[in-house]
One Martini backbone bead per residue (centre of mass of N, CA, C, O) as a GRO file, in nm:
protein
   92
    1MET     BB    1   0.095   0.037   0.024
    2LYS     BB    2   0.051   0.373  -0.061
    3VAL     BB    3   0.168   0.667   0.078
    4LYS     BB    4   0.008   0.989   0.097
    5LEU     BB    5   0.146   1.299   0.132
    6THR     BB    6  -0.032   1.585   0.241
    7PRO     BB    7  -0.123   1.896   0.338
    8LEU     BB    8  -0.388   1.804   0.488
    9ASN     BB    9  -0.247   1.599   0.667
   10ILE     BB   10  -0.069   1.803   0.815
   11VAL     BB   11  -0.296   1.978   0.926
   12SER     BB   12  -0.439   1.755   1.082
   13ALA     BB   13  -0.203   1.681   1.269
   14ILE     BB   14  -0.159   1.955   1.401
   15PHE     BB   15  -0.456   1.997   1.511
   16LEU     BB   16  -0.465   1.738   1.675
   17VAL     BB   17  -0.239   1.811   1.870
   18ILE     BB   18  -0.363   2.070   1.976
   19ALA     BB   19  -0.626   1.943   2.085
   20VAL     BB   20  -0.494   1.741   2.280
   21LEU     BB   21  -0.336   1.947   2.447
   22MET     BB   22  -0.591   2.102   2.539
   23MET     BB   23  -0.726   1.859   2.678
   24LEU     BB   24  -0.477   1.801   2.884
   25GLU     BB   25  -0.514   2.067   2.995
   26LYS     BB   26  -0.524   2.245   3.278
   27SER     BB   27  -0.801   2.407   3.411
   28PRO     BB   28  -0.960   2.616   3.573
   29ALA     BB   29  -1.226   2.677   3.743
   30PRO     BB   30  -1.516   2.767   3.625
   31SER     BB   31  -1.727   3.001   3.609
   32GLU     BB   32  -2.049   3.082   3.528
   33LYS     BB   33  -1.973   3.360   3.333
   34THR     BB   34  -1.754   3.218   3.178
   35ILE     BB   35  -1.551   3.166   2.898
   36ASP     BB   36  -1.398   2.885   2.754
   37LEU     BB   37  -1.159   2.923   2.517
   38SER     BB   38  -1.010   2.647   2.505
   39ARG     BB   39  -1.260   2.479   2.425
   40ILE     BB   40  -1.324   2.622   2.165
   41LEU     BB   41  -1.047   2.568   2.031
   42MET     BB   42  -1.061   2.262   2.048
   43TRP     BB   43  -1.319   2.228   1.870
   44PHE     BB   44  -1.203   2.380   1.629
   45SER     BB   45  -0.972   2.180   1.579
   46PHE     BB   46  -1.153   1.936   1.524
   47LEU     BB   47  -1.295   2.065   1.282
   48ILE     BB   48  -1.043   2.098   1.107
   49VAL     BB   49  -0.974   1.801   1.094
   50LEU     BB   50  -1.235   1.707   0.958
   51VAL     BB   51  -1.227   1.890   0.706
   52SER     BB   52  -0.941   1.810   0.602
   53PHE     BB   53  -0.995   1.508   0.574
   54VAL     BB   54  -1.235   1.521   0.378
   55SER     BB   55  -1.096   1.691   0.161
   56ASP     BB   56  -0.870   1.490   0.103
   57GLN     BB   57  -1.054   1.259   0.007
   58ILE     BB   58  -1.178   1.412  -0.229
   59PHE     BB   59  -0.917   1.477  -0.382
   60ARG     BB   60  -0.825   1.179  -0.414
   61LYS     BB   61  -1.069   1.081  -0.584
   62PHE     BB   62  -1.033   1.311  -0.833
   63ILE     BB   63  -0.703   1.304  -0.793
   64PRO     BB   64  -0.437   1.099  -0.889
   65GLU     BB   65  -0.209   1.304  -0.870
   66LEU     BB   66   0.021   1.415  -0.643
   67ARG     BB   67   0.107   1.689  -0.766
   68LYS     BB   68  -0.184   1.802  -0.794
   69ILE     BB   69  -0.264   1.777  -0.502
   70TRP     BB   70  -0.055   1.972  -0.388
   71ALA     BB   71  -0.144   2.223  -0.547
   72ILE     BB   72  -0.446   2.230  -0.463
   73GLU     BB   73  -0.409   2.217  -0.150
   74CYS     BB   74  -0.238   2.471  -0.123
   75ALA     BB   75  -0.449   2.659  -0.246
   76PHE     BB   76  -0.671   2.592  -0.040
   77ILE     BB   77  -0.518   2.693   0.212
   78VAL     BB   78  -0.466   2.982   0.119
   79PHE     BB   79  -0.760   3.058   0.066
   80THR     BB   80  -0.858   3.008   0.357
   81ILE     BB   81  -0.675   3.212   0.499
   82ILE     BB   82  -0.770   3.461   0.344
   83LEU     BB   83  -1.070   3.435   0.418
   84VAL     BB   84  -1.034   3.462   0.723
   85PHE     BB   85  -0.904   3.746   0.717
   86ILE     BB   86  -1.137   3.891   0.577
   87ILE     BB   87  -1.349   3.830   0.791
   88LYS     BB   88  -1.200   3.952   1.030
   89VAL     BB   89  -1.180   4.244   0.916
   90SER     BB   90  -1.492   4.285   0.866
   91ILE     BB   91  -1.576   4.251   1.170
   92TYR     BB   92  -1.347   4.459   1.305
   0.00000   0.00000   0.00000
């Protein structure tokens, strides 16, 4: 079986490690009216892992060549980062 390492695999692995580290981190006892930002970021990291894994599987299904997968997935990651920054700037 041939293993294909792709950019979305790398993103999935990085955010999975971040989410697990946040899960294992001890946080102080939350008060009733505070929002636990670390939990929100942990679940956001798990969501990124899920989306990047599913996207990677979709790209692999429709694009057979590894070189094309790398190009398209890198473009997808850059486009997503730019889109997040545009949304962030427009909200704030």
